[in-house]
ChimeraX commands (.cxc) that place a marker at each C-alpha (Angstrom):
marker #1 position 24.00,-47.01,-69.81 radius 0.5
marker #1 position 24.46,-43.63,-71.49 radius 0.5
marker #1 position 20.74,-42.93,-71.19 radius 0.5
marker #1 position 20.84,-43.77,-67.50 radius 0.5
marker #1 position 23.76,-41.43,-66.88 radius 0.5
marker #1 position 22.03,-38.64,-68.80 radius 0.5
marker #1 position 19.03,-39.04,-66.53 radius 0.5
marker #1 position 21.10,-39.16,-63.36 radius 0.5
marker #1 position 23.39,-36.24,-64.16 radius 0.5
marker #1 position 21.09,-33.29,-64.28 radius 0.5
marker #1 position 18.52,-34.16,-66.94 radius 0.5
marker #1 position 15.47,-34.50,-64.66 radius 0.5
marker #1 position 13.87,-31.29,-63.35 radius 0.5
marker #1 position 14.31,-30.74,-59.62 radius 0.5
marker #1 position 10.55,-30.69,-58.98 radius 0.5
marker #1 position 10.10,-34.04,-60.70 radius 0.5
marker #1 position 12.88,-35.59,-58.66 radius 0.5
marker #1 position 11.42,-34.25,-55.40 radius 0.5
marker #1 position 8.01,-35.69,-56.29 radius 0.5
marker #1 position 9.57,-39.08,-56.98 radius 0.5
marker #1 position 11.95,-39.14,-54.00 radius 0.5
marker #1 position 11.18,-37.85,-50.49 radius 0.5
marker #1 position 13.69,-35.25,-49.34 radius 0.5
marker #1 position 16.97,-36.92,-48.38 radius 0.5
marker #1 position 15.65,-39.53,-45.92 radius 0.5
marker #1 position 19.13,-40.90,-45.26 radius 0.5
marker #1 position 20.19,-37.62,-43.62 radius 0.5
marker #1 position 17.52,-38.11,-40.97 radius 0.5
marker #1 position 19.17,-41.39,-39.91 radius 0.5
marker #1 position 21.42,-39.55,-37.45 radius 0.5
marker #1 position 24.80,-38.89,-39.00 radius 0.5
marker #1 position 27.17,-39.53,-36.07 radius 0.5
marker #1 position 29.89,-37.40,-37.65 radius 0.5
marker #1 position 27.63,-34.40,-37.01 radius 0.5
marker #1 position 27.59,-35.13,-33.28 radius 0.5
marker #1 position 30.42,-33.40,-31.44 radius 0.5
marker #1 position 33.06,-35.91,-30.31 radius 0.5
marker #1 position 30.80,-38.82,-31.30 radius 0.5
marker #1 position 33.73,-41.25,-31.20 radius 0.5
marker #1 position 35.10,-40.12,-27.81 radius 0.5
marker #1 position 34.89,-42.19,-24.66 radius 0.5
marker #1 position 34.50,-40.87,-21.14 radius 0.5
marker #1 position 38.29,-40.86,-20.71 radius 0.5
marker #1 position 38.74,-38.69,-23.82 radius 0.5
marker #1 position 40.15,-41.54,-25.90 radius 0.5
marker #1 position 38.78,-42.75,-29.22 radius 0.5
marker #1 position 36.29,-45.61,-28.98 radius 0.5
marker #1 position 37.15,-46.75,-32.50 radius 0.5
marker #1 position 40.70,-45.98,-33.62 radius 0.5
marker #1 position 40.77,-47.83,-36.94 radius 0.5
marker #1 position 38.15,-49.27,-39.23 radius 0.5
marker #1 position 38.72,-51.42,-42.30 radius 0.5
marker #1 position 35.20,-52.82,-42.51 radius 0.5
marker #1 position 31.85,-52.70,-40.78 radius 0.5
marker #1 position 29.96,-55.45,-39.07 radius 0.5
marker #1 position 29.69,-58.68,-41.09 radius 0.5
marker #1 position 26.19,-59.06,-39.62 radius 0.5
marker #1 position 24.76,-55.86,-41.12 radius 0.5
marker #1 position 24.14,-55.78,-44.86 radius 0.5
marker #1 position 25.46,-52.29,-45.50 radius 0.5
marker #1 position 28.18,-50.75,-47.68 radius 0.5
marker #1 position 30.27,-47.59,-47.35 radius 0.5
marker #1 position 31.14,-45.93,-50.67 radius 0.5
marker #1 position 34.26,-43.76,-50.41 radius 0.5
marker #1 position 35.88,-41.38,-52.90 radius 0.5
marker #1 position 39.47,-40.14,-52.61 radius 0.5
marker #1 position 41.42,-37.16,-53.99 radius 0.5
marker #1 position 38.66,-34.60,-54.63 radius 0.5
marker #1 position 37.05,-32.28,-54.94 radius 0.5
marker #1 position 37.11,-31.90,-58.74 radius 0.5
marker #1 position 34.39,-29.65,-60.21 radius 0.5
marker #1 position 33.72,-31.93,-63.18 radius 0.5
marker #1 position 33.76,-35.27,-61.37 radius 0.5
marker #1 position 32.44,-34.25,-57.95 radius 0.5
marker #1 position 29.38,-32.75,-59.64 radius 0.5
marker #1 position 28.65,-36.02,-61.42 radius 0.5
marker #1 position 29.18,-38.13,-58.32 radius 0.5
marker #1 position 26.89,-35.91,-56.27 radius 0.5
marker #1 position 24.19,-36.08,-58.95 radius 0.5
marker #1 position 24.31,-39.87,-58.97 radius 0.5
marker #1 position 24.32,-40.16,-55.18 radius 0.5
marker #1 position 21.45,-37.69,-54.89 radius 0.5
marker #1 position 19.40,-39.52,-57.51 radius 0.5
marker #1 position 19.70,-42.82,-55.63 radius 0.5
marker #1 position 19.54,-41.13,-52.20 radius 0.5
marker #1 position 22.83,-42.76,-51.20 radius 0.5
marker #1 position 25.27,-41.20,-48.69 radius 0.5
marker #1 position 29.03,-41.53,-49.14 radius 0.5
marker #1 position 32.33,-40.49,-47.59 radius 0.5
marker #1 position 34.67,-38.18,-49.52 radius 0.5
marker #1 position 38.33,-38.27,-48.46 radius 0.5
marker #1 position 39.44,-34.90,-49.76 radius 0.5
marker #1 position 42.86,-33.36,-50.37 radius 0.5
marker #1 position 43.50,-29.94,-48.84 radius 0.5
marker #1 position 44.91,-28.24,-51.92 radius 0.5
marker #1 position 41.86,-29.32,-53.90 radius 0.5
marker #1 position 39.50,-28.23,-51.14 radius 0.5
marker #1 position 41.13,-24.80,-50.98 radius 0.5
marker #1 position 40.92,-24.46,-54.77 radius 0.5
marker #1 position 37.25,-25.50,-54.94 radius 0.5
marker #1 position 35.69,-24.58,-51.57 radius 0.5
marker #1 position 32.17,-24.43,-53.05 radius 0.5
marker #1 position 32.35,-28.15,-53.81 radius 0.5
marker #1 position 33.47,-28.95,-50.28 radius 0.5
marker #1 position 30.42,-27.09,-49.02 radius 0.5
marker #1 position 28.16,-28.82,-51.53 radius 0.5
marker #1 position 29.34,-32.27,-50.45 radius 0.5
marker #1 position 28.74,-31.34,-46.83 radius 0.5
marker #1 position 25.35,-29.75,-47.46 radius 0.5
marker #1 position 24.11,-32.81,-49.31 radius 0.5
marker #1 position 24.70,-34.97,-46.25 radius 0.5
marker #1 position 27.93,-36.73,-47.14 radius 0.5
marker #1 position 30.87,-37.18,-44.81 radius 0.5
marker #1 position 34.22,-35.48,-45.44 radius 0.5
marker #1 position 37.38,-37.24,-44.33 radius 0.5
marker #1 position 41.03,-36.20,-44.36 radius 0.5
marker #1 position 43.31,-37.41,-47.16 radius 0.5
marker #1 position 46.03,-34.95,-46.04 radius 0.5
marker #1 position 46.63,-31.44,-47.27 radius 0.5
marker #1 position 49.00,-32.17,-50.18 radius 0.5
marker #1 position 48.45,-35.90,-50.76 radius 0.5
marker #1 position 51.96,-36.68,-49.51 radius 0.5
marker #1 position 52.86,-40.13,-48.19 radius 0.5
marker #1 position 52.95,-39.51,-44.46 radius 0.5
marker #1 position 55.57,-42.17,-43.72 radius 0.5
marker #1 position 58.08,-40.13,-45.73 radius 0.5
marker #1 position 57.52,-36.98,-43.66 radius 0.5
marker #1 position 58.97,-35.77,-40.35 radius 0.5
marker #1 position 56.63,-35.10,-37.46 radius 0.5
marker #1 position 56.25,-31.35,-38.04 radius 0.5
marker #1 position 55.22,-31.91,-41.66 radius 0.5
marker #1 position 52.75,-34.60,-40.68 radius 0.5
marker #1 position 51.24,-32.14,-38.20 radius 0.5
marker #1 position 50.76,-29.66,-41.03 radius 0.5
marker #1 position 49.28,-32.22,-43.42 radius 0.5
marker #1 position 46.64,-33.36,-40.91 radius 0.5
marker #1 position 45.89,-30.29,-38.81 radius 0.5
marker #1 position 45.92,-27.74,-41.64 radius 0.5
marker #1 position 43.44,-29.90,-43.53 radius 0.5
marker #1 position 41.22,-30.21,-40.46 radius 0.5
marker #1 position 41.24,-26.45,-39.91 radius 0.5
marker #1 position 40.37,-25.79,-43.55 radius 0.5
marker #1 position 37.38,-28.16,-43.54 radius 0.5
marker #1 position 36.19,-26.72,-40.24 radius 0.5
marker #1 position 36.29,-23.20,-41.70 radius 0.5
marker #1 position 34.35,-24.27,-44.78 radius 0.5
marker #1 position 31.73,-26.53,-43.17 radius 0.5
marker #1 position 31.71,-25.88,-39.44 radius 0.5
marker #1 position 32.65,-29.51,-38.79 radius 0.5
marker #1 position 36.01,-31.17,-38.30 radius 0.5
marker #1 position 36.77,-34.41,-40.13 radius 0.5
marker #1 position 36.57,-37.51,-37.95 radius 0.5
marker #1 position 38.39,-39.90,-40.26 radius 0.5
marker #1 position 41.90,-39.94,-41.71 radius 0.5
marker #1 position 42.84,-41.97,-44.78 radius 0.5
marker #1 position 46.58,-41.62,-45.34 radius 0.5
marker #1 position 47.59,-41.69,-49.03 radius 0.5
marker #1 position 48.53,-45.22,-50.03 radius 0.5
marker #1 position 47.22,-46.45,-46.67 radius 0.5
marker #1 position 50.71,-45.84,-45.27 radius 0.5
marker #1 position 51.23,-44.46,-41.78 radius 0.5
marker #1 position 53.56,-44.73,-38.80 radius 0.5
marker #1 position 53.45,-44.06,-35.06 radius 0.5
marker #1 position 53.64,-40.28,-35.63 radius 0.5
marker #1 position 50.48,-40.59,-37.71 radius 0.5
marker #1 position 48.71,-42.63,-35.05 radius 0.5
marker #1 position 49.58,-40.13,-32.32 radius 0.5
marker #1 position 48.43,-37.17,-34.43 radius 0.5
marker #1 position 45.26,-38.96,-35.44 radius 0.5
marker #1 position 44.37,-39.66,-31.81 radius 0.5
marker #1 position 45.23,-36.10,-30.76 radius 0.5
marker #1 position 42.88,-34.71,-33.41 radius 0.5
marker #1 position 40.02,-37.09,-32.65 radius 0.5
marker #1 position 40.31,-38.94,-35.96 radius 0.5
marker #1 position 39.86,-42.63,-36.58 radius 0.5
marker #1 position 41.91,-44.27,-39.29 radius 0.5
marker #1 position 39.53,-44.94,-42.18 radius 0.5
marker #1 position 40.89,-47.62,-44.46 radius 0.5
marker #1 position 39.06,-49.90,-46.90 radius 0.5
marker #1 position 37.96,-53.43,-47.68 radius 0.5
marker #1 position 37.85,-53.30,-51.50 radius 0.5
marker #1 position 40.22,-51.26,-53.65 radius 0.5
marker #1 position 38.62,-50.79,-57.07 radius 0.5
marker #1 position 41.94,-49.66,-58.61 radius 0.5
marker #1 position 39.93,-47.28,-60.74 radius 0.5
marker #1 position 42.96,-45.10,-61.49 radius 0.5
marker #1 position 45.01,-47.93,-63.00 radius 0.5
marker #1 position 45.98,-47.61,-66.68 radius 0.5
marker #1 position 43.50,-49.38,-68.94 radius 0.5
marker #1 position 40.93,-49.61,-66.13 radius 0.5
marker #1 position 37.42,-50.16,-67.46 radius 0.5
marker #1 position 34.20,-49.93,-65.50 radius 0.5
marker #1 position 32.91,-53.40,-66.39 radius 0.5
marker #1 position 36.00,-55.16,-65.03 radius 0.5
marker #1 position 35.94,-53.06,-61.86 radius 0.5
marker #1 position 32.21,-53.70,-61.45 radius 0.5
marker #1 position 32.66,-57.48,-61.73 radius 0.5
marker #1 position 35.57,-57.51,-59.29 radius 0.5
marker #1 position 33.64,-55.49,-56.70 radius 0.5
marker #1 position 30.67,-57.85,-56.92 radius 0.5
marker #1 position 32.98,-60.83,-56.47 radius 0.5
marker #1 position 34.55,-59.36,-53.33 radius 0.5
marker #1 position 31.66,-57.49,-51.71 radius 0.5
marker #1 position 30.39,-58.66,-48.31 radius 0.5
marker #1 position 28.33,-57.04,-45.56 radius 0.5
marker #1 position 30.33,-54.24,-43.98 radius 0.5
marker #1 position 32.50,-53.62,-47.03 radius 0.5
marker #1 position 34.19,-50.24,-47.49 radius 0.5
marker #1 position 34.75,-49.58,-51.20 radius 0.5
marker #1 position 37.65,-47.34,-52.24 radius 0.5
marker #1 position 37.08,-45.29,-55.40 radius 0.5
marker #1 position 38.37,-41.96,-56.66 radius 0.5
marker #1 position 36.78,-38.59,-57.29 radius 0.5
marker #1 position 38.38,-37.85,-60.63 radius 0.5
marker #1 position 37.94,-40.86,-62.91 radius 0.5
marker #1 position 35.52,-41.46,-65.76 radius 0.5
marker #1 position 35.32,-45.20,-65.09 radius 0.5
marker #1 position 33.98,-44.61,-61.58 radius 0.5
marker #1 position 31.29,-42.27,-62.86 radius 0.5
marker #1 position 30.31,-44.86,-65.47 radius 0.5
marker #1 position 30.24,-47.73,-62.99 radius 0.5
marker #1 position 28.58,-46.10,-59.99 radius 0.5
marker #1 position 24.90,-46.15,-61.08 radius 0.5
marker #1 position 25.11,-49.80,-62.13 radius 0.5
marker #1 position 26.93,-50.78,-58.93 radius 0.5
marker #1 position 24.43,-49.00,-56.67 radius 0.5
marker #1 position 21.44,-50.56,-58.44 radius 0.5
marker #1 position 22.94,-54.06,-58.30 radius 0.5
marker #1 position 23.85,-53.83,-54.62 radius 0.5
marker #1 position 20.41,-52.45,-53.77 radius 0.5
marker #1 position 18.80,-55.39,-55.57 radius 0.5
marker #1 position 20.97,-57.68,-53.45 radius 0.5
marker #1 position 19.56,-56.07,-50.32 radius 0.5
marker #1 position 22.41,-53.77,-49.35 radius 0.5
marker #1 position 21.95,-50.30,-47.87 radius 0.5
marker #1 position 24.52,-47.52,-47.96 radius 0.5
marker #1 position 26.03,-45.55,-45.07 radius 0.5
marker #1 position 28.82,-43.12,-44.31 radius 0.5
marker #1 position 31.90,-44.56,-42.64 radius 0.5
marker #1 position 30.94,-42.93,-39.34 radius 0.5
marker #1 position 27.49,-44.51,-39.54 radius 0.5
marker #1 position 29.17,-47.84,-40.21 radius 0.5
marker #1 position 31.36,-47.43,-37.12 radius 0.5
marker #1 position 28.35,-46.60,-35.00 radius 0.5
marker #1 position 26.28,-49.49,-36.32 radius 0.5
marker #1 position 29.13,-51.95,-35.78 radius 0.5
marker #1 position 29.92,-50.69,-32.28 radius 0.5
marker #1 position 26.97,-49.22,-30.39 radius 0.5
marker #1 position 29.29,-47.77,-27.75 radius 0.5
marker #1 position 30.32,-45.10,-30.27 radius 0.5
marker #1 position 26.93,-43.41,-29.96 radius 0.5
marker #1 position 26.40,-44.40,-26.32 radius 0.5
marker #1 position 29.64,-42.64,-25.40 radius 0.5
marker #1 position 30.92,-45.59,-23.39 radius 0.5
marker #1 position 34.29,-47.25,-23.27 radius 0.5
marker #1 position 34.43,-50.93,-24.06 radius 0.5
marker #1 position 32.96,-52.69,-27.05 radius 0.5
marker #1 position 29.70,-54.16,-25.80 radius 0.5
marker #1 position 28.88,-57.65,-24.58 radius 0.5
marker #1 position 27.05,-58.64,-27.76 radius 0.5
marker #1 position 29.82,-57.75,-30.19 radius 0.5
marker #1 position 31.21,-60.78,-32.07 radius 0.5
marker #1 position 34.79,-61.10,-30.91 radius 0.5
marker #1 position 36.31,-63.04,-33.80 radius 0.5
marker #1 position 34.65,-61.94,-37.03 radius 0.5
marker #1 position 34.29,-58.26,-36.08 radius 0.5
marker #1 position 36.66,-56.37,-33.84 radius 0.5
marker #1 position 37.59,-52.77,-33.23 radius 0.5
marker #1 position 41.18,-52.11,-34.26 radius 0.5
marker #1 position 43.20,-50.43,-31.51 radius 0.5
marker #1 position 46.84,-49.54,-30.91 radius 0.5
marker link #1:1,2 radius 0.2
marker link #1:2,3 radius 0.2
marker link #1:3,4 radius 0.2
marker link #1:4,5 radius 0.2
marker link #1:5,6 radius 0.2
marker link #1:6,7 radius 0.2
marker link #1:7,8 radius 0.2
marker link #1:8,9 radius 0.2
marker link #1:9,10 radius 0.2
marker link #1:10,11 radius 0.2
marker link #1:11,12 radius 0.2
marker link #1:12,13 radius 0.2
marker link #1:13,14 radius 0.2
marker link #1:14,15 radius 0.2
marker link #1:15,16 radius 0.2
marker link #1:16,17 radius 0.2
marker link #1:17,18 radius 0.2
marker link #1:18,19 radius 0.2
marker link #1:19,20 radius 0.2
marker link #1:20,21 radius 0.2
marker link #1:21,22 radius 0.2
marker link #1:22,23 radius 0.2
marker link #1:23,24 radius 0.2
marker link #1:24,25 radius 0.2
marker link #1:25,26 radius 0.2
marker link #1:26,27 radius 0.2
marker link #1:27,28 radius 0.2
marker link #1:28,29 radius 0.2
marker link #1:29,30 radius 0.2
marker link #1:30,31 radius 0.2
marker link #1:31,32 radius 0.2
marker link #1:32,33 radius 0.2
marker link #1:33,34 radius 0.2
marker link #1:34,35 radius 0.2
marker link #1:35,36 radius 0.2
marker link #1:36,37 radius 0.2
marker link #1:37,38 radius 0.2
marker link #1:38,39 radius 0.2
marker link #1:39,40 radius 0.2
marker link #1:40,41 radius 0.2
marker link #1:41,42 radius 0.2
marker link #1:42,43 radius 0.2
marker link #1:43,44 radius 0.2
marker link #1:44,45 radius 0.2
marker link #1:45,46 radius 0.2
marker link #1:46,47 radius 0.2
marker link #1:47,48 radius 0.2
marker link #1:48,49 radius 0.2
marker link #1:49,50 radius 0.2
marker link #1:50,51 radius 0.2
marker link #1:51,52 radius 0.2
marker link #1:52,53 radius 0.2
marker link #1:53,54 radius 0.2
marker link #1:54,55 radius 0.2
marker link #1:55,56 radius 0.2
marker link #1:56,57 radius 0.2
marker link #1:57,58 radius 0.2
marker link #1:58,59 radius 0.2
marker link #1:59,60 radius 0.2
marker link #1:60,61 radius 0.2
marker link #1:61,62 radius 0.2
marker link #1:62,63 radius 0.2
marker link #1:63,64 radius 0.2
marker link #1:64,65 radius 0.2
marker link #1:65,66 radius 0.2
marker link #1:66,67 radius 0.2
marker link #1:67,68 radius 0.2
marker link #1:68,69 radius 0.2
marker link #1:69,70 radius 0.2
marker link #1:70,71 radius 0.2
marker link #1:71,72 radius 0.2
marker link #1:72,73 radius 0.2
marker link #1:73,74 radius 0.2
marker link #1:74,75 radius 0.2
marker link #1:75,76 radius 0.2
marker link #1:76,77 radius 0.2
marker link #1:77,78 radius 0.2
marker link #1:78,79 radius 0.2
marker link #1:79,80 radius 0.2
marker link #1:80,81 radius 0.2
marker link #1:81,82 radius 0.2
marker link #1:82,83 radius 0.2
marker link #1:83,84 radius 0.2
marker link #1:84,85 radius 0.2
marker link #1:85,86 radius 0.2
marker link #1:86,87 radius 0.2
marker link #1:87,88 radius 0.2
marker link #1:88,89 radius 0.2
marker link #1:89,90 radius 0.2
marker link #1:90,91 radius 0.2
marker link #1:91,92 radius 0.2
marker link #1:92,93 radius 0.2
marker link #1:93,94 radius 0.2
marker link #1:94,95 radius 0.2
marker link #1:95,96 radius 0.2
marker link #1:96,97 radius 0.2
marker link #1:97,98 radius 0.2
marker link #1:98,99 radius 0.2
marker link #1:99,100 radius 0.2
marker link #1:100,101 radius 0.2
marker link #1:101,102 radius 0.2
marker link #1:102,103 radius 0.2
marker link #1:103,104 radius 0.2
marker link #1:104,105 radius 0.2
marker link #1:105,106 radius 0.2
marker link #1:106,107 radius 0.2
marker link #1:107,108 radius 0.2
marker link #1:108,109 radius 0.2
marker link #1:109,110 radius 0.2
marker link #1:110,111 radius 0.2
marker link #1:111,112 radius 0.2
marker link #1:112,113 radius 0.2
marker link #1:113,114 radius 0.2
marker link #1:114,115 radius 0.2
marker link #1:115,116 radius 0.2
marker link #1:116,117 radius 0.2
marker link #1:117,118 radius 0.2
marker link #1:118,119 radius 0.2
marker link #1:119,120 radius 0.2
marker link #1:120,121 radius 0.2
marker link #1:121,122 radius 0.2
marker link #1:122,123 radius 0.2
marker link #1:123,124 radius 0.2
marker link #1:124,125 radius 0.2
marker link #1:125,126 radius 0.2
marker link #1:126,127 radius 0.2
marker link #1:127,128 radius 0.2
marker link #1:128,129 radius 0.2
marker link #1:129,130 radius 0.2
marker link #1:130,131 radius 0.2
marker link #1:131,132 radius 0.2
marker link #1:132,133 radius 0.2
marker link #1:133,134 radius 0.2
marker link #1:134,135 radius 0.2
marker link #1:135,136 radius 0.2
marker link #1:136,137 radius 0.2
marker link #1:137,138 radius 0.2
marker link #1:138,139 radius 0.2
marker link #1:139,140 radius 0.2
marker link #1:140,141 radius 0.2
marker link #1:141,142 radius 0.2
marker link #1:142,143 radius 0.2
marker link #1:143,144 radius 0.2
marker link #1:144,145 radius 0.2
marker link #1:145,146 radius 0.2
marker link #1:146,147 radius 0.2
marker link #1:147,148 radius 0.2
marker link #1:148,149 radius 0.2
marker link #1:149,150 radius 0.2
marker link #1:150,151 radius 0.2
marker link #1:151,152 radius 0.2
marker link #1:152,153 radius 0.2
marker link #1:153,154 radius 0.2
marker link #1:154,155 radius 0.2
marker link #1:155,156 radius 0.2
marker link #1:156,157 radius 0.2
marker link #1:157,158 radius 0.2
marker link #1:158,159 radius 0.2
marker link #1:159,160 radius 0.2
marker link #1:160,161 radius 0.2
marker link #1:161,162 radius 0.2
marker link #1:162,163 radius 0.2
marker link #1:163,164 radius 0.2
marker link #1:164,165 radius 0.2
marker link #1:165,166 radius 0.2
marker link #1:166,167 radius 0.2
marker link #1:167,168 radius 0.2
marker link #1:168,169 radius 0.2
marker link #1:169,170 radius 0.2
marker link #1:170,171 radius 0.2
marker link #1:171,172 radius 0.2
marker link #1:172,173 radius 0.2
marker link #1:173,174 radius 0.2
marker link #1:174,175 radius 0.2
marker link #1:175,176 radius 0.2
marker link #1:176,177 radius 0.2
marker link #1:177,178 radius 0.2
marker link #1:178,179 radius 0.2
marker link #1:179,180 radius 0.2
marker link #1:180,181 radius 0.2
marker link #1:181,182 radius 0.2
marker link #1:182,183 radius 0.2
marker link #1:183,184 radius 0.2
marker link #1:184,185 radius 0.2
marker link #1:185,186 radius 0.2
marker link #1:186,187 radius 0.2
marker link #1:187,188 radius 0.2
marker link #1:188,189 radius 0.2
marker link #1:189,190 radius 0.2
marker link #1:190,191 radius 0.2
marker link #1:191,192 radius 0.2
marker link #1:192,193 radius 0.2
marker link #1:193,194 radius 0.2
marker link #1:194,195 radius 0.2
marker link #1:195,196 radius 0.2
marker link #1:196,197 radius 0.2
marker link #1:197,198 radius 0.2
marker link #1:198,199 radius 0.2
marker link #1:199,200 radius 0.2
marker link #1:200,201 radius 0.2
marker link #1:201,202 radius 0.2
marker link #1:202,203 radius 0.2
marker link #1:203,204 radius 0.2
marker link #1:204,205 radius 0.2
marker link #1:205,206 radius 0.2
marker link #1:206,207 radius 0.2
marker link #1:207,208 radius 0.2
marker link #1:208,209 radius 0.2
marker link #1:209,210 radius 0.2
marker link #1:210,211 radius 0.2
marker link #1:211,212 radius 0.2
marker link #1:212,213 radius 0.2
marker link #1:213,214 radius 0.2
marker link #1:214,215 radius 0.2
marker link #1:215,216 radius 0.2
marker link #1:216,217 radius 0.2
marker link #1:217,218 radius 0.2
marker link #1:218,219 radius 0.2
marker link #1:219,220 radius 0.2
marker link #1:220,221 radius 0.2
marker link #1:221,222 radius 0.2
marker link #1:222,223 radius 0.2
marker link #1:223,224 radius 0.2
marker link #1:224,225 radius 0.2
marker link #1:225,226 radius 0.2
marker link #1:226,227 radius 0.2
marker link #1:227,228 radius 0.2
marker link #1:228,229 radius 0.2
marker link #1:229,230 radius 0.2
marker link #1:230,231 radius 0.2
marker link #1:231,232 radius 0.2
marker link #1:232,233 radius 0.2
marker link #1:233,234 radius 0.2
marker link #1:234,235 radius 0.2
marker link #1:235,236 radius 0.2
marker link #1:236,237 radius 0.2
marker link #1:237,238 radius 0.2
marker link #1:238,239 radius 0.2
marker link #1:239,240 radius 0.2
marker link #1:240,241 radius 0.2
marker link #1:241,242 radius 0.2
marker link #1:242,243 radius 0.2
marker link #1:243,244 radius 0.2
marker link #1:244,245 radius 0.2
marker link #1:245,246 radius 0.2
marker link #1:246,247 radius 0.2
marker link #1:247,248 radius 0.2
marker link #1:248,249 radius 0.2
marker link #1:249,250 radius 0.2
marker link #1:250,251 radius 0.2
marker link #1:251,252 radius 0.2
marker link #1:252,253 radius 0.2
marker link #1:253,254 radius 0.2
marker link #1:254,255 radius 0.2
marker link #1:255,256 radius 0.2
marker link #1:256,257 radius 0.2
marker link #1:257,258 radius 0.2
marker link #1:258,259 radius 0.2
marker link #1:259,260 radius 0.2
marker link #1:260,261 radius 0.2
marker link #1:261,262 radius 0.2
marker link #1:262,263 radius 0.2
marker link #1:263,264 radius 0.2
marker link #1:264,265 radius 0.2
marker link #1:265,266 radius 0.2
marker link #1:266,267 radius 0.2
marker link #1:267,268 radius 0.2
marker link #1:268,269 radius 0.2
marker link #1:269,270 radius 0.2
marker link #1:270,271 radius 0.2
view
């Protein structure tokens, strides 16, 4: 395991890695979050307002990392993801993004999606409307200044939100990006082997895995988890890609959810 991590995190020369791996092929599979208003219908409303999982009929996984960026941990996560050519979604916190703007730009430049985890990591349900506006819109403005793109997903801290949050989310063109599997990688005494086993027990097609940018156990687990899931036939996508694959109308720009969409096992969450 240690030898694998040494290889993944910066040991191999760049030229050798480029010879072994073609240049970022996953980026060429159109990233819908880079398409202006990709989740907007003809009436200006969001096509997908909330996503907790992708389609159960597509064997793909969305890896997500909350609370970054952190120079030490974000660097390691990016090295691992780049080595395996796997895209991910980073739900960043505004104060961290402002402190480490170069890492925001690096995440964006390497083809990963950036979502909103609020500006100060406050629980939105405890805040009045004006403070919720600040937490969401100030974060969006900051990311837009740093990357040229606005976040299209909001993950409220603790997964807690109220009607104010929903209204603000819709006004800012953000879908609510929740999760299917919580690794609990920040829990006291967490160890990567236990987390790894639990994820493999719970994983299904369309799973969204919640991890954190800032924990040693996640860095230790990630290479093993990616390799195991790849052997099981899973591919990896950003959360926006997952939305688009599960609901073709997202990229077609149409309202409605498509005649071929399974109505019971997969549905678009709306308010």
